[in-house]
C-alpha positions as CSV (number, residue, x, y, z in Angstrom):
1,M,71.1,237.2,319.8
2,N,70.1,233.8,318.3
3,I,70.8,233.7,314.6
4,G,70.6,230.0,313.7
5,E,70.5,226.4,314.6
6,M,72.5,223.3,313.8
7,T,70.9,219.8,314.1
8,R,72.6,216.3,314.1
9,N,70.8,214.2,311.5
10,N,70.2,210.4,311.7
11,D,73.3,209.7,309.6
12,G,75.5,211.6,312.0
13,S,75.9,214.7,309.8
14,V,75.2,218.1,311.2
15,T,73.3,220.7,309.1
16,G,71.4,223.9,309.9
17,Y,70.9,227.6,309.0
18,I,72.3,231.0,309.9
19,A,70.3,234.1,309.2
20,E,70.1,237.8,310.0
21,A,68.6,240.8,308.2
22,T,71.6,241.1,305.9
23,F,72.2,237.4,305.1
24,D,70.4,234.1,305.1
25,F,72.3,230.8,304.7
26,E,69.6,228.2,304.4
27,S,71.9,225.1,304.4
28,V,75.0,225.2,306.5
29,F,77.2,222.2,307.0
30,L,80.0,221.3,309.4
31,D,83.2,219.9,307.8
32,K,85.6,218.3,310.3
33,V,89.1,219.8,310.0
34,M,91.8,217.1,309.8
35,S,94.8,218.7,311.3
36,D,97.3,218.1,314.1
37,H,98.0,221.8,314.5
38,E,97.1,222.9,318.0
39,R,95.4,226.1,316.7
40,A,93.4,224.4,313.9
41,P,89.6,224.8,314.1
42,A,87.5,221.8,315.0
43,F,85.1,222.4,312.0
44,N,84.7,224.7,309.0
45,L,81.2,226.0,308.3
46,T,80.3,225.7,304.7
47,T,77.2,226.3,302.5
48,K,76.3,226.1,298.8
49,S,76.5,229.0,296.4
50,P,73.4,229.7,294.3
51,R,74.9,227.4,291.6
52,G,75.5,224.6,294.1
53,R,79.3,225.1,294.7
54,P,80.7,224.6,298.2
55,V,81.6,227.9,299.9
56,R,83.4,228.2,303.2
57,L,81.6,230.6,305.6
58,G,83.9,230.4,308.6
59,S,85.3,228.2,311.3
60,I,84.6,227.1,314.9
61,W,86.8,225.8,317.7
62,E,85.8,223.8,320.8
63,R,85.8,225.9,324.0
64,S,84.7,225.5,327.6
65,A,83.0,228.0,329.8
66,K,85.2,229.4,332.5
67,E,82.6,229.3,335.3
68,T,80.8,225.9,334.5
69,G,83.2,224.0,332.3
70,E,80.4,223.5,329.9
71,L,81.6,222.8,326.3
72,Y,80.5,225.0,323.4
73,F,81.9,226.1,320.1
74,G,83.2,229.6,319.3
75,G,84.2,231.0,316.0
76,Y,83.0,233.2,313.2
77,I,81.4,233.5,309.8
78,E,82.3,236.0,307.1
79,S,79.5,237.6,305.1
80,G,80.1,239.9,302.1
81,V,77.5,242.2,303.5
82,S,78.0,241.9,307.3
83,G,81.7,241.2,307.3
84,F,83.2,239.3,310.2
85,V,80.5,237.9,312.5
86,P,81.7,236.2,315.8
87,I,79.4,233.4,316.8
88,R,78.9,230.8,319.6
89,L,77.2,227.4,319.3
90,F,75.5,226.1,322.5
91,R,73.9,222.7,322.9
92,S,70.1,223.0,323.4
93,R,68.9,222.0,326.9
94,Q,65.7,220.6,325.4
95,N,67.3,218.5,322.6
96,P,70.9,217.2,322.8
97,D,71.0,216.9,318.9
98,V,70.5,220.7,318.5
99,W,73.0,223.6,318.8
100,N,71.7,227.1,319.0
101,I,73.9,229.6,317.1
102,V,74.3,232.9,318.9
103,R,75.9,236.1,317.5
104,K,78.5,237.2,320.0
105,L,77.9,240.8,320.9
106,P,80.7,243.1,321.9
107,Q,81.5,242.9,325.6
108,R,80.8,245.9,327.8
109,K,83.6,247.1,330.0
110,Q,83.0,246.4,333.7
111,G,83.5,249.2,336.2
112,G,82.3,252.7,336.8
113,A,82.4,255.8,334.7
114,Q,85.7,257.3,334.0
115,E,86.5,260.8,335.1
116,V,86.4,263.3,332.3
117,A,88.4,266.5,332.6
118,I,86.9,269.7,331.2
119,P,89.5,271.7,329.4
120,E,90.4,275.2,330.8
121,T,89.5,278.2,328.7
122,E,91.0,281.6,328.5
123,S,88.1,283.8,329.9
124,D,87.5,284.3,333.6
125,H,83.8,283.9,333.1
126,S,84.1,280.4,331.7
127,R,86.4,279.4,334.6
128,D,83.6,280.4,337.0
129,H,81.2,278.3,335.0
130,D,83.6,275.3,335.0
131,R,84.0,275.6,338.8
132,S,80.2,275.7,339.3
133,L,79.8,272.7,337.0
134,S,82.4,270.8,338.9
135,R,80.5,271.5,342.2
136,V,77.3,270.2,340.6
137,L,79.0,267.1,339.4
138,E,80.6,266.5,342.8
139,D,77.1,266.8,344.4
140,V,75.8,264.2,342.1
141,E,78.4,261.6,343.1
């Protein structure tokens, strides 16, 4: 789900917005992180408070796609209302100075349905029902 956009300006700075139903950060800035630590983010995402104070929203790291090797940024923002929001920034194919911000949705597990066992009950009648239910489920497969 697209939730924002960052644009490289004529002076080389990058600014944009990030918005969803529960938050709307109108002016988001990238601040390069100066660190030699191998796990340090590439950039911090910042915005201004209503009174104009700088506020750190989150961080992003440079990544590359496993299949294509294409570079993108992955990270997060933290919102008081929405909490931890994982994001990805992908360069626009139409304009190389624009990055689309996408909320990373949870991954769905690959594979088929898992077998679910129906617990045995005490009565003989319910066992007959369980056996007939098992036959119905086997016929479906």
